DOMIRO-580732 format. One line per 5 residues: number of its first residue (from 1); their letters; for each residue x negated, y, z of N, C-alpha, C, O. Coordinates in pm, whole numbers, padded with zeros to 5 digits, always signed. Layout:
N
NUM> a> X/Y/Z/X/Y/Z/X/Y/Z/X/Y/Z  ... $
% end
This chain:
262
1> mnaap> -00460/+00429/-05080/-00375/+00377/-04972/-00457/+00366/-04843/-00561/+00301/-04841  -00409/+00429/-04737/-00481/+00428/-04610/-00467/+00293/-04540/-00360/+00233/-04538  -00578/+00249/-04484/-00576/+00122/-04413/-00505/+00138/-04279/-00513/+00244/-04216  -00437/+00034/-04237/-00367/+00037/-04108/-00468/+00036/-03995/-00571/-00030/-04006  -00442/+00107/-03886/-00534/+00108/-03772/-00544/-00030/-03710/-00448/-00108/-03716 $
6> pvhll> -00657/-00063/-03650/-00672/-00195/-03585/-00565/-00219/-03480/-00510/-00126/-03422  -00537/-00348/-03457/-00434/-00384/-03361/-00472/-00340/-03220/-00388/-00291/-03145  -00601/-00356/-03184/-00641/-00318/-03048/-00629/-00168/-03026/-00601/-00124/-02915  -00649/-00088/-03134/-00634/+00056/-03121/-00488/+00093/-03095/-00459/+00179/-03013  -00397/+00026/-03166/-00255/+00050/-03143/-00215/+00008/-03001/-00133/+00073/-02936 $
11> hwrgr> -00274/-00101/-02955/-00243/-00148/-02820/-00284/-00045/-02716/-00206/-00012/-02627  -00408/+00006/-02727/-00455/+00104/-02631/-00379/+00235/-02643/-00353/+00301/-02543  -00344/+00274/-02766/-00268/+00397/-02784/-00131/+00386/-02717/-00087/+00479/-02650  -00065/+00272/-02734/+00063/+00252/-02669/+00050/+00252/-02518/+00138/+00303/-02448  -00059/+00195/-02467/-00080/+00195/-02322/-00101/+00335/-02269/-00049/+00371/-02164 $
16> vygia> -00179/+00417/-02343/-00204/+00555/-02300/-00075/+00634/-02300/-00047/+00709/-02206  +00006/+00619/-02406/+00134/+00689/-02411/+00226/+00645/-02297/+00295/+00727/-02236  +00225/+00516/-02268/+00309/+00466/-02160/+00267/+00522/-02025/+00352/+00563/-01946  +00135/+00525/-01998/+00086/+00579/-01871/+00117/+00728/-01861/+00157/+00777/-01755  +00097/+00801/-01971/+00127/+00944/-01970/+00275/+00969/-01943/+00311/+01060/-01867 $
21> gliil> +00361/+00889/-02005/+00505/+00904/-01982/+00543/+00875/-01837/+00628/+00943/-01780  +00479/+00773/-01778/+00508/+00741/-01639/+00460/+00851/-01544/+00525/+00880/-01443  +00346/+00911/-01576/+00296/+01021/-01492/+00392/+01139/-01497/+00421/+01200/-01394  +00441/+01171/-01616/+00538/+01281/-01628/+00666/+01248/-01552/+00721/+01333/-01482  +00713/+01124/-01566/+00833/+01082/-01493/+00811/+01089/-01343/+00901/+01130/-01269 $
26> lavva> +00693/+01049/-01297/+00661/+01055/-01154/+00665/+01200/-01104/+00717/+01226/-00996  +00610/+01292/-01182/+00611/+01433/-01141/+00753/+01487/-01133/+00785/+01562/-01040  +00838/+01449/-01228/+00977/+01496/-01227/+01050/+01439/-01105/+01123/+01512/-01037  +01031/+01310/-01078/+01097/+01247/-00962/+01049/+01310/-00832/+01128/+01332/-00741  +00918/+01338/-00824/+00865/+01403/-00703/+00926/+01541/-00683/+00960/+01579/-00571 $
31> alatt> +00940/+01615/-00792/+01002/+01748/-00782/+01147/+01736/-00740/+01196/+01816/-00660  +01218/+01638/-00795/+01358/+01618/-00755/+01369/+01579/-00608/+01461/+01622/-00539  +01275/+01497/-00561/+01280/+01452/-00422/+01261/+01569/-00326/+01318/+01569/-00217  +01181/+01668/-00365/+01159/+01782/-00276/+01279/+01875/-00270/+01284/+01964/-00184  +01376/+01858/-00358/+01496/+01941/-00353/+01601/+01885/-00258/+01697/+01954/-00223 $
36> vgsvs> +01583/+01759/-00215/+01684/+01692/-00133/+01653/+01717/+00014/+01538/+01702/+00058  +01754/+01755/+00090/+01738/+01777/+00232/+01852/+01856/+00290/+01950/+01886/+00221  +01840/+01891/+00417/+01946/+01967/+00482/+01962/+02106/+00421/+02070/+02164/+00423  +01852/+02161/+00366/+01856/+02291/+00299/+01850/+02265/+00149/+01752/+02209/+00099  +01952/+02305/+00077/+01959/+02283/-00066/+01872/+02385/-00139/+01889/+02506/-00122 $
41> ipfft> +01778/+02336/-00221/+01689/+02422/-00297/+01704/+02385/-00445/+01689/+02268/-00479  +01734/+02479/-00533/+01750/+02448/-00676/+01625/+02383/-00735/+01513/+02410/-00691  +01647/+02299/-00833/+01536/+02224/-00893/+01433/+02317/-00956/+01313/+02298/-00936  +01477/+02416/-01031/+01383/+02505/-01098/+01309/+02593/-00999/+01194/+02630/-01023  +01373/+02627/-00888/+01303/+02701/-00783/+01193/+02614/-00722/+01083/+02662/-00696 $
46> tcsil> +01223/+02489/-00700/+01123/+02396/-00648/+01005/+02382/-00744/+00890/+02386/-00703  +01036/+02366/-00873/+00929/+02355/-00973/+00844/+02481/-00976/+00722/+02472/-00989  +00906/+02597/-00964/+00830/+02722/-00964/+00738/+02731/-00843/+00624/+02776/-00854  +00789/+02689/-00727/+00707/+02692/-00606/+00587/+02598/-00620/+00475/+02635/-00584  +00610/+02479/-00673/+00501/+02383/-00688/+00401/+02430/-00792/+00280/+02416/-00771 $
51> lsrlp> +00449/+02484/-00904/+00358/+02532/-01008/+00276/+02651/-00961/+00162/+02668/-01003  +00334/+02733/-00874/+00261/+02850/-00826/+00141/+02812/-00740/+00050/+02892/-00720  +00141/+02690/-00688/+00029/+02643/-00606/-00083/+02583/-00689/-00190/+02555/-00635  -00062/+02564/-00818/-00165/+02509/-00905/-00264/+02618/-00944/-00226/+02734/-00957  -00391/+02582/-00965/-00490/+02682/-01008/-00461/+02730/-01150/-00407/+02656/-01232 $
56> lieia> -00499/+02854/-01177/-00487/+02917/-01309/-00342/+02941/-01350/-00315/+02975/-01466  -00248/+02923/-01258/-00107/+02950/-01287/-00058/+03055/-01189/-00060/+03035/-01067  -00013/+03166/-01242/+00036/+03276/-01159/+00185/+03296/-01186/+00225/+03328/-01298  +00264/+03278/-01083/+00409/+03298/-01091/+00449/+03394/-00981/+00422/+03369/-00863  +00513/+03501/-01018/+00558/+03598/-00919/+00666/+03535/-00832/+00766/+03485/-00884 $
61> pkwas> +00648/+03535/-00701/+00748/+03470/-00612/+00881/+03545/-00613/+00887/+03665/-00585  +00986/+03472/-00647/+01123/+03526/-00644/+01209/+03448/-00546/+01332/+03446/-00557  +01144/+03385/-00452/+01214/+03303/-00353/+01169/+03344/-00213/+01065/+03409/-00195  +01248/+03306/-00116/+01215/+03338/+00023/+01096/+03256/+00069/+01075/+03144/+00024  +01018/+03313/+00159/+00900/+03242/+00210/+00937/+03116/+00286/+00860/+03021/+00292 $
66> tleti> +01057/+03117/+00345/+01100/+02996/+00418/+01121/+02878/+00324/+01093/+02764/+00360  +01169/+02905/+00203/+01187/+02797/+00106/+01052/+02739/+00066/+01039/+02617/+00051  +00954/+02824/+00049/+00820/+02775/+00014/+00762/+02690/+00126/+00696/+02589/+00100  +00785/+02730/+00249/+00738/+02652/+00363/+00805/+02515/+00367/+00740/+02414/+00394  +00935/+02512/+00341/+01008/+02386/+00342/+00956/+02291/+00235/+00935/+02172/+00259 $
71> vvdir> +00935/+02346/+00114/+00892/+02262/+00002/+00748/+02214/+00019/+00720/+02095/+00006  +00658/+02307/+00050/+00514/+02275/+00049/+00469/+02208/+00179/+00388/+02115/+00174  +00517/+02253/+00290/+00465/+02205/+00419/+00548/+02094/+00483/+00499/+02024/+00572  +00673/+02078/+00441/+00759/+01978/+00505/+00793/+01864/+00409/+00770/+01747/+00441  +00848/+01897/+00292/+00897/+01793/+00203/+00789/+01731/+00115/+00787/+01610/+00094 $
76> lprvi> +00698/+01814/+00064/+00597/+01762/-00027/+00505/+01658/+00039/+00476/+01557/-00025  +00458/+01678/+00162/+00378/+01572/+00225/+00453/+01440/+00238/+00394/+01333/+00223  +00583/+01447/+00266/+00661/+01323/+00276/+00666/+01251/+00142/+00650/+01129/+00135  +00689/+01328/+00036/+00700/+01267/-00097/+00567/+01205/-00139/+00563/+01092/-00189  +00458/+01277/-00118/+00326/+01226/-00159/+00288/+01103/-00076/+00238/+01005/-00130 $
81> laglv> +00313/+01108/+00054/+00280/+00994/+00139/+00364/+00872/+00103/+00314/+00760/+00102  +00492/+00894/+00073/+00577/+00783/+00029/+00525/+00724/-00102/+00527/+00602/-00121  +00478/+00810/-00193/+00421/+00760/-00317/+00294/+00680/-00296/+00274/+00578/-00361  +00208/+00725/-00205/+00085/+00652/-00176/+00114/+00516/-00115/+00053/+00415/-00152  +00208/+00513/-00022/+00246/+00385/+00040/+00307/+00292/-00064/+00277/+00172/-00066 $
86> gaala> +00392/+00346/-00150/+00450/+00263/-00257/+00345/+00209/-00351/+00353/+00094/-00393  +00246/+00292/-00385/+00138/+00246/-00473/+00057/+00135/-00407/+00018/+00038/-00472  +00030/+00150/-00276/-00045/+00047/-00205/+00032/-00084/-00199/-00025/-00191/-00221  +00162/-00076/-00170/+00243/-00198/-00164/+00254/-00264/-00300/+00248/-00386/-00311  +00270/-00184/-00405/+00280/-00239/-00540/+00150/-00308/-00581/+00152/-00416/-00639 $
91> aagat> +00036/-00245/-00549/-00093/-00305/-00581/-00114/-00434/-00504/-00163/-00533/-00559  -00075/-00434/-00375/-00090/-00556/-00295/-00003/-00668/-00350/-00048/-00782/-00362  +00123/-00636/-00383/+00211/-00739/-00437/+00163/-00793/-00570/+00165/-00914/-00592  +00120/-00704/-00660/+00071/-00749/-00790/-00055/-00832/-00777/-00075/-00929/-00851  -00141/-00796/-00681/-00264/-00873/-00661/-00234/-01013/-00611/-00292/-01110/-00660 $
96> yqglf> -00144/-01025/-00516/-00108/-01158/-00467/-00040/-01240/-00575/-00064/-01361/-00586  +00044/-01179/-00655/+00112/-01252/-00762/+00012/-01303/-00865/+00025/-01415/-00914  -00088/-01222/-00897/-00191/-01268/-00989/-00285/-01368/-00927/-00332/-01461/-00994  -00314/-01351/-00800/-00409/-01439/-00732/-00353/-01580/-00715/-00425/-01678/-00730  -00223/-01589/-00683/-00161/-01719/-00658/-00074/-01768/-00773/-00011/-01873/-00763 $
101> rnpla> -00070/-01693/-00883/+00013/-01731/-00998/+00156/-01760/-00954/+00217/-01859/-00996  +00208/-01672/-00869/+00342/-01691/-00815/+00412/-01555/-00814/+00368/-01464/-00743  +00521/-01539/-00892/+00588/-01408/-00896/+00656/-01370/-00766/+00697/-01255/-00750  +00668/-01463/-00671/+00730/-01434/-00542/+00627/-01404/-00434/+00664/-01378/-00319  +00499/-01408/-00467/+00394/-01386/-00367/+00394/-01241/-00320/+00417/-01149/-00399 $
106> dpyli> +00369/-01222/-00191/+00361/-01088/-00133/+00272/-01095/-00009/+00229/-01204/+00029  +00242/-00981/+00055/+00153/-00984/+00173/+00203/-01070/+00289/+00126/-01103/+00379  +00331/-01107/+00288/+00382/-01196/+00393/+00339/-01341/+00370/+00352/-01425/+00459  +00288/-01371/+00251/+00262/-01509/+00213/+00152/-01572/+00299/+00162/-01689/+00336  +00047/-01496/+00330/-00062/-01554/+00409/-00076/-01483/+00543/-00184/-01484/+00603 $
111> gvaqg> +00031/-01422/+00590/+00033/-01368/+00725/-00030/-01232/+00743/-00051/-01188/+00856  -00062/-01162/+00633/-00125/-01030/+00645/-00029/-00931/+00711/-00068/-00860/+00804  +00094/-00926/+00663/+00191/-00831/+00718/+00221/-00860/+00865/+00233/-00768/+00945  +00233/-00988/+00899/+00261/-01023/+01038/+00144/-00987/+01130/+00165/-00942/+01243  +00021/-01006/+01080/-00096/-00967/+01159/-00101/-00816/+01181/-00134/-00770/+01290 $
116> aalga> -00069/-00740/+01077/-00066/-00595/+01092/+00042/-00552/+01191/+00020/-00462/+01272  +00159/-00616/+01183/+00268/-00583/+01277/+00227/-00613/+01420/+00256/-00534/+01510  +00159/-00726/+01443/+00115/-00759/+01579/+00015/-00656/+01630/+00023/-00614/+01745  -00078/-00616/+01545/-00175/-00515/+01587/-00108/-00383/+01622/-00145/-00318/+01720  -00008/-00342/+01543/+00062/-00218/+01570/+00140/-00225/+01701/+00138/-00130/+01779 $
121> vigfl> +00207/-00337/+01725/+00283/-00352/+01849/+00191/-00348/+01969/+00224/-00286/+02070  +00075/-00412/+01960/-00021/-00406/+02069/-00066/-00262/+02092/-00084/-00220/+02207  -00083/-00186/+01985/-00119/-00046/+01999/-00015/+00035/+02072/-00049/+00122/+02152  +00113/+00007/+02047/+00220/+00076/+02118/+00220/+00043/+02266/+00253/+00127/+02349  +00182/-00079/+02300/+00189/-00124/+02439/+00066/-00088/+02520/+00064/-00113/+02641 $
126> lppgw> -00037/-00032/+02458/-00156/+00006/+02532/-00127/+00125/+02623/-00033/+00200/+02597  -00205/+00143/+02728/-00186/+00258/+02818/-00201/+00390/+02742/-00268/+00394/+02639  -00141/+00498/+02792/-00147/+00627/+02721/-00289/+00677/+02696/-00312/+00750/+02600  -00383/+00640/+02781/-00520/+00686/+02763/-00581/+00645/+02631/-00665/+00716/+02576  -00540/+00530/+02578/-00592/+00482/+02450/-00547/+00572/+02336/-00617/+00582/+02235 $
131> halgf> -00433/+00636/+02350/-00380/+00719/+02242/-00437/+00860/+02243/-00403/+00941/+02157  -00524/+00891/+02338/-00584/+01024/+02347/-00731/+01023/+02305/-00807/+01111/+02344  -00770/+00923/+02227/-00910/+00911/+02188/-00946/+00995/+02067/-01063/+01002/+02029  -00847/+01059/+02005/-00876/+01146/+01891/-00860/+01080/+01756/-00889/+01144/+01655  -00815/+00957/+01750/-00789/+00892/+01621/-00666/+00805/+01636/-00624/+00775/+01748 $
136> giipl> -00610/+00764/+01525/-00488/+00685/+01527/-00516/+00542/+01568/-00559/+00461/+01485  -00493/+00509/+01693/-00522/+00375/+01742/-00426/+00272/+01684/-00465/+00158/+01662  -00301/+00311/+01658/-00204/+00216/+01607/-00236/+00173/+01463/-00239/+00053/+01437  -00261/+00265/+01369/-00302/+00219/+01235/-00431/+00138/+01237/-00445/+00043/+01160  -00525/+00175/+01324/-00651/+00101/+01332/-00628/-00042/+01378/-00685/-00135/+01323 $
141> laftg> -00545/-00059/+01480/-00516/-00194/+01529/-00434/-00273/+01427/-00453/-00394/+01413  -00345/-00206/+01355/-00269/-00275/+01251/-00363/-00326/+01141/-00349/-00439/+01095  -00456/-00243/+01099/-00554/-00284/+00998/-00641/-00399/+01050/-00670/-00494/+00977  -00683/-00388/+01176/-00764/-00495/+01235/-00686/-00626/+01243/-00740/-00733/+01215  -00559/-00617/+01282/-00477/-00737/+01287/-00460/-00803/+01152/-00460/-00926/+01142 $
146> alist> -00445/-00723/+01047/-00432/-00778/+00913/-00560/-00849/+00871/-00554/-00958/+00812  -00676/-00789/+00900/-00803/-00852/+00865/-00824/-00982/+00941/-00870/-01082/+00885  -00791/-00982/+01070/-00810/-01102/+01151/-00719/-01215/+01102/-00763/-01330/+01092  -00593/-01183/+01073/-00502/-01287/+01025/-00548/-01343/+00891/-00538/-01463/+00868  -00598/-01257/+00803/-00649/-01305/+00675/-00769/-01398/+00695/-00779/-01502/+00630 $
151> tvvym> -00858/-01360/+00786/-00976/-01442/+00814/-00936/-01577/+00873/-00991/-01681/+00834  -00841/-01577/+00965/-00797/-01702/+01027/-00734/-01795/+00924/-00763/-01915/+00922  -00649/-01740/+00838/-00587/-01822/+00734/-00692/-01879/+00641/-00686/-01995/+00603  -00788/-01797/+00604/-00895/-01843/+00515/-00975/-01956/+00578/-01008/-02054/+00511  -01007/-01943/+00707/-01084/-02047/+00774/-01002/-02174/+00791/-01056/-02284/+00779 $
156> larvg> -00872/-02162/+00819/-00787/-02280/+00833/-00769/-02353/+00700/-00765/-02476/+00696  -00760/-02276/+00592/-00730/-02338/+00462/-00855/-02392/+00393/-00845/-02476/+00304  -00969/-02346/+00433/-01092/-02387/+00365/-01124/-02532/+00395/-01124/-02575/+00510  -01151/-02607/+00291/-01189/-02748/+00302/-01331/-02761/+00248/-01353/-02765/+00127  -01428/-02767/+00340/-01567/-02769/+00297/-01603/-02636/+00233/-01596/-02530/+00296 $
161> ktlpv> -01640/-02643/+00106/-01671/-02522/+00030/-01563/-02490/-00073/-01587/-02413/-00166  -01447/-02548/-00057/-01337/-02524/-00150/-01220/-02459/-00078/-01210/-02464/+00044  -01133/-02398/-00156/-01016/-02328/-00101/-00893/-02368/-00180/-00853/-02296/-00272  -00830/-02482/-00147/-00709/-02523/-00218/-00596/-02423/-00196/-00569/-02384/-00083  -00533/-02381/-00304/-00430/-02278/-00293/-00310/-02327/-00213/-00249/-02249/-00140 $
166> ttlil> -00276/-02455/-00225/-00162/-02508/-00149/-00187/-02501/+00000/-00100/-02461/+00077  -00308/-02539/+00041/-00343/-02532/+00183/-00345/-02387/+00232/-00304/-02359/+00344  -00392/-02297/+00146/-00394/-02155/+00182/-00254/-02101/+00209/-00232/-02030/+00306  -00161/-02136/+00121/-00023/-02087/+00138/+00040/-02148/+00262/+00107/-02077/+00338  +00021/-02279/+00284/+00079/-02343/+00401/+00022/-02285/+00530/+00096/-02262/+00626 $
171> agval> -00109/-02261/+00533/-00169/-02201/+00652/-00116/-02060/+00674/-00094/-02019/+00788  -00097/-01985/+00567/-00044/-01850/+00579/+00099/-01847/+00631/+00133/-01765/+00716  +00181/-01936/+00580/+00320/-01942/+00626/+00326/-01982/+00773/+00403/-01925/+00850  +00244/-02080/+00812/+00245/-02125/+00952/+00196/-02015/+01045/+00258/-01989/+01148  +00085/-01950/+01010/+00034/-01844/+01096/+00130/-01725/+01098/+00147/-01661/+01202 $
176> galls> +00193/-01695/+00984/+00289/-01587/+00980/+00407/-01611/+01072/+00454/-01519/+01139  +00455/-01735/+01076/+00565/-01768/+01166/+00523/-01753/+01312/+00600/-01702/+01394  +00402/-01797/+01345/+00352/-01783/+01482/+00340/-01637/+01522/+00384/-01597/+01630  +00280/-01556/+01435/+00262/-01414/+01466/+00396/-01342/+01475/+00413/-01253/+01559  +00490/-01379/+01391/+00624/-01316/+01397/+00692/-01345/+01530/+00757/-01257/+01586 $
181> sivsy> +00677/-01467/+01581/+00737/-01499/+01710/+00671/-01420/+01823/+00739/-01376/+01916  +00540/-01400/+01814/+00471/-01320/+01916/+00517/-01175/+01909/+00540/-01111/+02013  +00531/-01122/+01788/+00578/-00984/+01771/+00718/-00969/+01828/+00747/-00871/+01896  +00805/-01064/+01801/+00942/-01058/+01853/+00944/-01058/+02005/+01019/-00983/+02067  +00861/-01142/+02066/+00855/-01147/+02213/+00805/-01014/+02270/+00860/-00964/+02368 $
186> liiss> +00701/-00958/+02209/+00647/-00832/+02259/+00747/-00718/+02243/+00755/-00630/+02329  +00823/-00720/+02134/+00923/-00615/+02114/+01032/-00625/+02220/+01074/-00524/+02277  +01079/-00746/+02246/+01185/-00765/+02345/+01140/-00721/+02484/+01219/-00666/+02561  +01013/-00745/+02516/+00963/-00713/+02650/+00896/-00576/+02656/+00829/-00545/+02754  +00913/-00492/+02553/+00844/-00363/+02549/+00916/-00254/+02625/+00860/-00146/+02646 $
191> gekih> +01040/-00279/+02669/+01113/-00181/+02746/+01152/-00058/+02666/+01210/-00070/+02558  +01121/+00060/+02719/+01162/+00185/+02654/+01083/+00215/+02528/+01121/+00304/+02452  +00976/+00142/+02503/+00897/+00164/+02382/+00953/+00093/+02260/+00898/+00104/+02151  +01063/+00020/+02276/+01117/-00060/+02168/+01162/+00027/+02050/+01149/-00013/+01934  +01215/+00147/+02079/+01262/+00233/+01971/+01146/+00281/+01883/+01156/+00280/+01761 $
196> gimfw> +01037/+00322/+01946/+00921/+00365/+01869/+00862/+00252/+01786/+00820/+00274/+01673  +00859/+00132/+01843/+00805/+00016/+01771/+00891/-00016/+01650/+00839/-00038/+01541  +01022/-00019/+01669/+01112/-00054/+01560/+01106/+00049/+01447/+01105/+00013/+01330  +01102/+00178/+01483/+01093/+00281/+01381/+00961/+00271/+01305/+00958/+00292/+01183  +00853/+00239/+01375/+00723/+00226/+01309/+00722/+00106/+01214/+00673/+00116/+01102 $
201> lmgsf> +00777/-00007/+01260/+00778/-00127/+01176/+00869/-00111/+01054/+00836/-00161/+00946  +00980/-00042/+01069/+01070/-00019/+00955/+01014/+00084/+00859/+01047/+00084/+00741  +00930/+00174/+00910/+00871/+00276/+00825/+00954/+00402/+00823/+01076/+00398/+00805  +00889/+00515/+00842/+00957/+00644/+00841/+00858/+00752/+00800/+00743/+00752/+00846  +00902/+00843/+00715/+00819/+00955/+00671/+00875/+01087/+00723/+00837/+01194/+00674 $
206> slsqw> +00963/+01081/+00820/+01032/+01202/+00865/+00937/+01303/+00929/+00963/+01424/+00922  +00828/+01257/+00990/+00734/+01347/+01057/+00600/+01355/+00984/+00499/+01391/+01044  +00599/+01321/+00855/+00474/+01320/+00779/+00419/+01461/+00760/+00494/+01556/+00739  +00287/+01472/+00768/+00218/+01598/+00751/+00102/+01580/+00654/+00066/+01469/+00617  +00042/+01694/+00614/-00070/+01687/+00520/-00188/+01612/+00581/-00263/+01547/+00508 $
211> sevim> -00205/+01620/+00711/-00316/+01548/+00774/-00304/+01397/+00754/-00405/+01329/+00736  -00183/+01345/+00756/-00162/+01203/+00734/-00187/+01166/+00588/-00239/+01058/+00559  -00150/+01255/+00496/-00177/+01231/+00354/-00328/+01224/+00331/-00376/+01135/+00260  -00402/+01317/+00390/-00547/+01319/+00375/-00609/+01194/+00437/-00710/+01144/+00387  -00551/+01144/+00545/-00605/+01025/+00611/-00580/+00900/+00529/-00667/+00812/+00523 $
216> vlpyv> -00463/+00889/+00465/-00427/+00768/+00392/-00489/+00765/+00253/-00524/+00657/+00204  -00503/+00880/+00189/-00547/+00886/+00050/-00678/+00813/+00022/-00683/+00737/-00075  -00785/+00831/+00100/-00911/+00760/+00069/-00897/+00609/+00073/-00957/+00539/-00009  -00819/+00557/+00169/-00804/+00412/+00179/-00730/+00355/+00058/-00768/+00251/+00004  -00624/+00424/+00016/-00547/+00376/-00099/-00630/+00383/-00226/-00631/+00288/-00304 $
221> ltglv> -00699/+00494/-00248/-00781/+00508/-00369/-00894/+00406/-00371/-00922/+00346/-00475  -00960/+00386/-00257/-01069/+00288/-00252/-01018/+00148/-00280/-01080/+00073/-00356  -00906/+00112/-00220/-00850/-00021/-00246/-00811/-00040/-00391/-00836/-00146/-00448  -00749/+00061/-00452/-00709/+00051/-00592/-00830/+00037/-00684/-00829/-00042/-00779  -00936/+00114/-00656/-01057/+00106/-00739/-01120/-00032/-00729/-01159/-00090/-00830 $
226> vllly> -01130/-00086/-00607/-01190/-00219/-00589/-01106/-00325/-00660/-01161/-00415/-00724  -00974/-00317/-00648/-00887/-00415/-00713/-00899/-00406/-00866/-00895/-00508/-00934  -00912/-00285/-00918/-00929/-00270/-01063/-01063/-00329/-01108/-01070/-00389/-01215  -01167/-00313/-01027/-01297/-00371/-01062/-01293/-00523/-01059/-01363/-00588/-01137  -01212/-00580/-00970/-01201/-00725/-00958/-01093/-00783/-01049/-01075/-00905/-01053 $
231> arsps> -01023/-00699/-01121/-00906/-00747/-01196/-00942/-00851/-01300/-00865/-00944/-01324  -01059/-00838/-01362/-01100/-00931/-01468/-01192/-01040/-01418/-01241/-01120/-01498  -01217/-01045/-01288/-01308/-01146/-01234/-01239/-01282/-01226/-01117/-01288/-01212  -01315/-01391/-01235/-01255/-01524/-01225/-01206/-01553/-01086/-01266/-01510/-00987  -01096/-01628/-01076/-01039/-01663/-00947/-01013/-01813/-00943/-00958/-01870/-01038 $
236> atsst> -01052/-01875/-00834/-01029/-02019/-00822/-00882/-02050/-00805/-00833/-02149/-00859  -00810/-01966/-00732/-00671/-01996/-00703/-00579/-01966/-00820/-00474/-02028/-00833  -00618/-01869/-00905/-00529/-01831/-01014/-00564/-01895/-01146/-00493/-01875/-01244  -00671/-01972/-01152/-00709/-02035/-01278/-00607/-02139/-01319/-00551/-02209/-01235  -00582/-02148/-01450/-00489/-02248/-01501/-00555/-02385/-01513/-00486/-02485/-01533 $
241> dpsrr> -00686/-02391/-01502/-00758/-02518/-01507/-00757/-02582/-01369/-00811/-02524/-01275  -00695/-02700/-01353/-00688/-02761/-01220/-00823/-02780/-01154/-00835/-02769/-01032  -00927/-02808/-01235/-01057/-02832/-01176/-01116/-02707/-01114/-01198/-02715/-01023  -01075/-02588/-01165/-01128/-02462/-01113/-01058/-02419/-00986/-01102/-02324/-00920  -00951/-02484/-00951/-00883/-02448/-00827/-00960/-02495/-00705/-00926/-02458/-00592 $
246> fctvp> -01066/-02575/-00726/-01144/-02626/-00614/-01291/-02591/-00633/-01380/-02665/-00591  -01317/-02473/-00699/-01454/-02429/-00719/-01516/-02388/-00587/-01445/-02370/-00487  -01647/-02373/-00586/-01717/-02346/-00461/-01746/-02198/-00444/-01674/-02114/-00498  -01849/-02166/-00370/-01869/-02034/-00311/-01849/-01915/-00405/-01777/-01823/-00367  -01909/-01910/-00527/-01896/-01787/-00605/-01751/-01746/-00632/-01718/-01628/-00623 $
251> vtayd> -01663/-01843/-00664/-01526/-01809/-00697/-01443/-01785/-00573/-01365/-01690/-00569  -01457/-01868/-00470/-01381/-01848/-00348/-01422/-01718/-00278/-01341/-01658/-00207  -01545/-01675/-00296/-01586/-01546/-00241/-01506/-01434/-00303/-01470/-01338/-00236  -01478/-01447/-00433/-01393/-01347/-00500/-01253/-01348/-00438/-01197/-01242/-00409  -01197/-01466/-00419/-01063/-01475/-00360/-01060/-01412/-00221/-00967/-01338/-00188 $
256> aatca> -01161/-01443/-00139/-01164/-01390/-00004/-01178/-01238/-00007/-01113/-01169/+00071  -01263/-01185/-00096/-01283/-01040/-00104/-01153/-00972/-00148/-01118/-00866/-00096  -01082/-01032/-00244/-00958/-00972/-00291/-00853/-00969/-00181/-00785/-00868/-00162  -00839/-01080/-00109/-00742/-01083/+00001/-00778/-00983/+00109/-00690/-00921/+00167  -00907/-00967/+00136/-00949/-00871/+00239/-00916/-00729/+00198/-00871/-00649/+00281 $
261> vv> -00937/-00695/+00071/-00905/-00561/+00022/-00756/-00535/+00031/-00715/-00427/+00072  -00675/-00634/-00008/-00529/-00618/-00001/-00486/-00603/+00143/-00367/-00588/+00170 $
% end
């Protein structure tokens, strides 16, 4: 009689099967998404076009070159960029939920999103010369605003060498409300730039290109790797032991690093 496999082996096997199934589902959904648009392209034609771009796979083209251009150069960058943004948002939300032991926690909780919005709006309002420097000034200012708001909240919430989670959340909500009011005022007084600001804040992938995918990919991958490395680290704010919620530098440094990465 064969012995049953260990429980941990079954657990990891189920996890591997689950991840593999999700990857296959993601590929199918991405292929379906590239078929949607003003020009209708059959699903199997789309799959053939995408597979023909993979190494070691040779498929004789039976489709018009314009269809390949639409799929590869127009729709595929949008789908991939949307997936990267979704992965980043999901990782940020899951990290905050684990960090604060709150299923409703999100980047708005400590003012990160509001700080990023303020930085982006300031970027829109800068003179045109700033936008000709050869790099994306708006994403850079949005990232800088998020870091500054996180730092301000951390400094406001810190009590000596401790970081009470309740104070952290209250400081984040208060700073978020202040930054949101500033963003609203700047949007109202932005004049003809209001449409560009609103479209940027709501999010749009209509003009996405491969260059933007290449620009975003390293940041998302780096953040995900760092969060995975910190996933098993101790956290003062997420510990179930009340006494550990007021631990000193080693644990609060972890919390600060995690919030900065998110």
